[in-house]
C-alpha positions as CSV (number, residue, x, y, z in Angstrom):
1,M,89.6,90.3,96.0
2,A,88.0,93.2,97.3
3,T,85.2,94.5,94.7
4,P,86.5,98.0,93.2
5,P,84.6,101.1,93.9
6,K,82.1,101.8,91.3
7,L,82.6,104.9,89.0
8,S,80.0,107.1,88.5
9,T,78.7,107.1,85.0
10,N,76.6,110.5,85.5
11,F,78.4,113.8,85.4
12,P,76.5,115.4,88.4
13,G,77.4,114.0,91.6
14,R,81.2,113.0,90.6
15,L,82.4,114.7,93.5
16,E,79.5,114.2,96.0
17,G,80.6,114.5,99.7
18,K,83.9,115.9,99.1
19,V,85.3,119.3,100.2
20,A,87.8,121.2,98.0
21,V,90.2,124.2,98.4
22,V,90.4,126.2,95.1
23,T,93.5,129.2,95.1
24,G,92.9,131.8,92.5
25,G,89.4,131.0,92.6
26,A,87.8,134.2,92.3
27,S,88.3,134.5,88.4
28,G,89.5,133.0,85.5
29,I,90.1,128.8,85.6
30,G,89.7,128.7,89.5
31,E,86.3,130.6,89.5
32,S,85.1,128.0,86.4
33,T,86.4,124.9,88.5
34,A,85.0,126.4,91.8
35,R,81.6,126.5,90.1
36,L,81.9,123.0,88.5
37,F,83.2,121.3,91.5
38,V,80.0,122.8,93.2
39,S,77.8,121.7,90.8
40,H,79.3,118.2,91.1
41,G,78.4,117.8,94.9
42,A,81.7,119.3,96.4
43,K,81.8,122.0,99.3
44,V,84.5,124.7,98.2
45,V,86.6,127.4,99.9
46,I,88.4,129.4,97.3
47,G,91.2,131.7,98.3
48,D,92.3,134.8,96.4
49,V,93.3,138.5,97.0
50,Q,90.4,139.7,95.0
51,D,88.1,140.1,97.7
52,E,84.9,141.6,96.1
53,L,85.0,139.1,93.3
54,G,85.3,136.0,95.6
55,D,82.2,137.3,98.2
56,A,80.4,138.0,94.7
57,L,81.1,134.3,93.5
58,C,79.7,133.0,96.9
59,S,77.0,135.2,96.7
60,D,76.0,133.8,93.3
61,I,76.3,130.2,94.1
62,G,75.1,130.0,98.0
63,S,77.0,130.3,100.9
64,D,75.9,127.1,102.0
65,V,78.1,125.1,99.8
66,I,80.8,127.7,99.0
67,S,82.6,130.1,101.1
68,F,85.8,132.8,100.5
69,V,88.7,133.4,102.4
70,H,91.1,136.2,101.6
71,C,94.3,134.6,101.0
72,D,97.8,135.8,99.4
73,V,99.2,132.2,98.5
74,T,103.0,133.4,99.0
75,K,102.2,133.7,102.9
76,D,102.0,130.8,105.0
77,D,99.7,131.8,107.6
78,D,97.2,132.7,104.6
79,V,97.6,129.1,103.4
80,R,97.3,127.6,106.6
81,N,94.0,129.5,107.4
82,L,92.9,128.9,104.3
83,V,93.1,124.9,104.5
84,D,92.2,125.3,108.5
85,T,88.9,127.2,107.4
86,A,87.9,124.4,104.9
87,V,88.4,121.4,107.7
88,S,86.4,124.0,110.3
89,N,83.6,124.4,108.1
90,Y,83.4,121.3,106.5
91,G,85.2,118.6,108.6
92,K,88.0,117.6,106.1
93,L,89.8,118.3,103.0
94,D,89.6,115.7,100.0
95,I,90.8,118.1,97.0
96,M,93.5,121.1,96.9
97,F,93.4,122.7,93.2
98,A,96.5,124.9,93.6
99,N,95.7,127.2,90.9
100,A,96.8,130.8,91.8
101,G,99.2,132.2,89.2
102,I,100.3,135.4,87.7
103,P,102.1,135.8,84.0
104,G,105.2,138.1,84.4
105,D,106.6,141.0,82.7
106,V,106.2,141.6,78.9
107,P,108.3,142.3,76.9
108,N,110.4,138.7,77.5
109,T,113.6,140.0,76.7
110,L,116.3,138.8,79.3
111,V,118.0,142.1,79.8
112,E,114.9,144.1,80.3
113,V,113.2,141.7,82.9
114,N,112.7,143.4,86.1
115,N,114.1,141.2,88.9
116,E,111.8,141.8,91.6
117,R,108.9,140.9,89.1
118,F,110.5,137.7,88.0
119,K,111.0,136.7,91.7
120,R,107.2,137.4,92.5
121,V,106.2,135.5,89.5
122,M,108.2,132.5,90.9
123,D,106.9,133.4,94.7
124,V,103.3,133.4,93.3
125,N,103.4,130.3,90.8
126,V,106.0,128.1,92.4
127,Y,106.0,128.7,96.2
128,G,102.3,129.5,96.4
129,A,101.7,125.9,94.9
130,Y,104.3,124.4,97.4
131,L,102.6,125.9,100.4
132,G,98.9,124.9,99.1
133,A,100.3,121.2,98.7
134,K,102.1,121.7,102.5
135,H,99.0,122.3,103.9
136,A,96.9,120.4,102.1
137,A,99.4,117.3,102.8
138,R,99.0,118.4,106.7
139,V,95.3,117.3,107.0
140,M,95.5,114.6,104.1
141,I,98.4,112.6,105.4
142,P,96.6,111.1,108.8
143,E,93.7,110.3,106.5
144,K,95.5,108.3,103.9
145,R,93.8,110.1,101.0
146,G,93.3,113.1,99.1
147,S,94.1,114.7,95.6
148,I,96.1,117.4,95.0
149,V,95.9,119.2,91.6
150,F,98.3,122.2,90.4
151,T,97.4,124.3,87.3
152,A,100.8,124.6,85.3
153,S,100.7,125.3,81.5
154,M,102.0,123.9,78.0
155,S,105.1,126.2,79.0
156,S,105.9,123.3,81.4
157,V,106.7,121.1,78.6
158,M,107.8,123.8,75.7
159,G,109.9,126.6,75.6
160,G,110.2,129.4,72.8
161,I,106.4,130.3,72.8
162,D,106.9,133.9,73.7
163,V,106.1,133.8,77.2
164,P,107.8,135.4,80.0
165,H,110.9,133.5,81.3
166,A,109.7,133.9,84.5
167,Y,106.5,132.3,83.9
168,A,108.2,129.5,81.7
169,A,110.8,128.6,84.5
170,S,107.7,128.9,87.1
171,K,105.7,126.1,85.1
172,H,108.7,123.9,84.8
173,A,108.8,123.9,88.6
174,V,105.5,123.4,89.1
175,L,105.9,120.1,86.9
176,G,109.2,119.1,88.8
177,L,107.1,119.5,92.0
178,T,104.0,117.5,90.8
179,K,106.5,114.5,89.9
180,N,108.3,114.5,93.3
181,L,105.3,114.9,95.5
182,C,103.3,112.4,93.9
183,V,106.3,109.8,95.0
184,E,106.2,111.0,98.6
185,L,102.6,111.4,98.8
186,G,101.8,108.3,97.2
187,Q,103.0,106.4,100.5
188,Y,99.9,107.9,102.3
189,G,97.4,107.2,99.6
190,I,97.3,111.1,98.2
191,R,97.6,111.9,94.3
192,V,99.4,114.6,92.9
193,N,98.8,115.8,88.9
194,C,99.1,119.2,87.4
195,V,97.0,120.4,84.5
196,S,98.9,122.2,81.5
197,P,96.4,124.4,79.2
198,F,97.1,126.0,76.1
199,V,96.2,129.6,75.4
200,I,92.9,131.2,77.3
201,A,91.3,134.1,76.9
202,S,91.2,134.6,80.8
203,P,90.9,138.2,82.7
204,M,94.9,137.6,83.5
205,L,95.7,137.3,79.7
206,T,93.2,139.9,78.3
207,K,95.0,142.3,80.6
208,V,98.5,141.5,79.3
209,F,97.8,141.6,75.9
210,G,95.7,144.6,76.3
211,L,92.7,143.1,73.9
212,E,89.3,141.7,74.4
213,A,88.5,138.2,75.2
214,S,87.0,137.8,71.6
215,Q,90.2,139.0,70.3
216,V,92.5,136.8,72.3
217,E,90.5,133.8,71.1
218,E,90.4,135.0,67.7
219,L,94.6,135.0,67.6
220,V,94.9,131.7,69.4
221,C,92.3,130.1,66.9
222,R,94.6,131.1,63.9
223,S,97.7,129.6,66.1
224,A,96.3,126.6,67.5
225,N,97.0,122.8,66.1
226,L,93.4,121.8,66.7
227,K,90.7,123.4,64.8
228,G,87.1,124.2,65.2
229,A,87.2,124.4,68.8
230,V,88.1,127.0,71.4
231,L,89.8,126.1,74.5
232,K,87.6,127.8,77.3
233,A,88.2,127.8,81.4
234,E,85.7,125.4,81.9
235,D,87.4,122.9,79.7
236,V,90.6,123.1,82.5
237,A,87.6,122.6,85.1
238,Q,86.6,119.5,83.3
239,A,90.1,118.0,83.6
240,A,90.3,119.4,87.5
241,V,87.2,117.6,88.0
242,F,88.5,114.4,86.5
243,L,91.5,114.5,88.4
244,S,90.0,115.4,91.7
245,S,87.1,112.7,91.4
246,D,87.2,108.7,92.1
247,E,87.6,108.1,88.3
248,S,91.2,108.9,88.7
249,R,91.9,107.1,91.7
250,Y,95.0,105.3,90.1
251,V,96.3,108.4,88.4
252,S,99.2,110.1,89.7
253,G,102.2,112.2,88.7
254,L,100.3,113.1,85.2
255,N,100.5,116.2,83.4
256,L,97.3,116.4,81.6
257,I,98.0,118.6,79.0
258,I,95.3,120.6,77.3
259,D,96.5,122.0,74.1
260,G,94.9,120.3,71.3
261,G,98.3,118.7,70.3
262,Y,100.1,122.0,70.0
263,T,103.1,120.7,71.7
264,T,103.5,118.0,69.9
265,T,104.5,119.7,66.7
266,N,106.5,122.7,65.4
267,A,104.6,124.3,62.5
268,A,107.8,126.5,61.3
269,F,108.7,124.1,58.8
270,P,105.5,123.3,57.1
271,M,104.6,127.0,57.1
272,V,108.1,128.2,55.5
273,V,107.7,125.4,52.6
274,H,104.0,126.0,52.2
275,G,104.8,129.8,51.9
276,A,107.6,129.2,49.6
277,A,105.9,127.2,47.2
278,P,105.2,128.6,43.7
């Protein structure tokens, strides 16, 4: 029997020698993940429409290990170019972190939702994820290896949490895509997983709420199930590192929910009971 590969016991170098693409990599979860990927030894190509932020990130980290490509994930040619750039620059592609996403309209009432904006959310969050996986698979299948990770959301498993309908629908679709692709691509040694975080005070969300990050975090902490900790983009990045590394070499089809147990319960009844107690 062949000896199984030795798993790293030290955090540095968990992605040593690997090449990763990160969409939506110029800010928020994508930026944190790109930074962490590099710190663990990976070469990274980030794709985003935020050119100034992308260039600034590369300058900060160092152009020898990270590069930026303008990429609208709803455009097939852009995503193809992003993947081809990674292969051209670094010789291969081991990891696709399809992270780009947008939230959708607020207020969240069906009759008020703008149809074109609903379609835009589906285009970015679902079609963009699909294109990322498609072009990653194009270069991973011949090599018989690779890891594809999507950013989903706790909205992928839970409804009624006051998020835009388009966002909830898109994240359910991302989970479905994860499960279907893990079956097809598993035949080629490619793993497909997703991460589903609770609320994070990301630039995207603070803009939606019109609040400072600290104010968003205060609201989140009050509603969270797990007290004493605040979910940060770096926590999601750590999960992405695990799912991209050889430490998860037999993990596929997983929706890794990072929510402190929020989606396991409904606090409405005990809140009413305690509130009504004399």
